[in-house]
N, C-alpha and C positions, 0 to 999 in steps of 0.2 A: 503493500500499500504506500501511497505517496504521502507527502506533507502539504497541506494547504496553509497559507498564511495570508492574512490581510489586516489592515491597520485602519484606526479611526480615532478621532479625538474626542473626548468627552471631558468637557471642562478643561482643567490644566492636566490632564492625563492622557497618555496614549495607550490606547487598547490594542494589543496584538492579539488577534483570534487565530488559534491554532487548531487545525484538525488533522486527523490521521495518525500516524506513528511517528514518535520521535526516537530515532534510533541511530546506529552508528552511520547508517547512509544518509539519513535526512536531517541530522542534528546540524551539519554545517550550514544548511539553508537558514535555520533558524538563527544560528550564530551570526550570520551575514546580516540578517535583518535587525537583530538587537544592536550590533556594532553600529550599523548604518543610523538607526534611531538616536542612538547616544551621540554619534559624531554630528548629527544635524541638530543637537540641543534638546532632545527629548530625554528628561531626566527622571520623569515619574511615569513608570510603566505598569501596566496591568497586563499579565499575560492570561488570557482566557483559554484554559484547557478543558473546556467542556466537551468538546468534540475529538478530543484526544483518545485513541484506542489502545495506544501502547507507549511506554516510556521506559527507556534503558538508562544505564549508567552515563552514557555519552549525553543523552538528553538532559540528565541531571547536572552533568558537568557544564553544559551550555547554560542553563538557568543560573547556576551558582556564578559562572563568568559574567552573565549579564548583570546580577546583583553587584558584583565587585565593580563593574563599570559605572553603574549609576550611582553608587556609594562615593565614588571618586569625585563626583559632582554634587555631593549632598543630596542624591535622588533617592528613589525608592523603586521596588520591584515587588508588586503583589501578584499572588496567583489566584486564579478562580478555578476551582475544582470541586466537584461534588460527587465524583465516581469513587466508590470505595477502593476499586482494585488500584487506581492511580494514587489516592490518599494513602493507601497501605504503604506504598514505596517511600513516601515522604516520612511517614511514621517510623518504618524500620531503619532508615538511614539517619534519623534524628533532624532531618531538614525542617520539620514542623517548628522547631525552635528558631530556625533561620528565616524562613519566608513566612509573611503574613498570608495566610490560605483563606479565601473567602467562598462562600456558595454562589454569589451572583456577582456580576459586573458591577451593578448598582451599588453593592455593599462595598466592593474594593474601591470603587471611585469616591464613596462618600467617606471612606475611612481617612482618618488624619494621621500623620506620620509621628 
């Protein structure tokens, strides 16, 4: 399966809608998107993972890298995920302590840093 990406702006946040699989083959596409957004001055990102079917360690690495990039600019990276199988990966790896994870895009956008 492929990876679909689209972006939109909601208030002062840039929402990256991700669909499909984030794995060793598709993660570089997501990495490029996040790097491009930060380079263009988008430092408050919301990654909407509601349509993600699969996430591996390479995908986790890309998300952590994105978080480091926005934090270097006093920014934030919030995740939107309500699928148990994806949330379990964040719990097992301890990344629930690193990423703010919300159930809806509206909640993520409304959250304050």
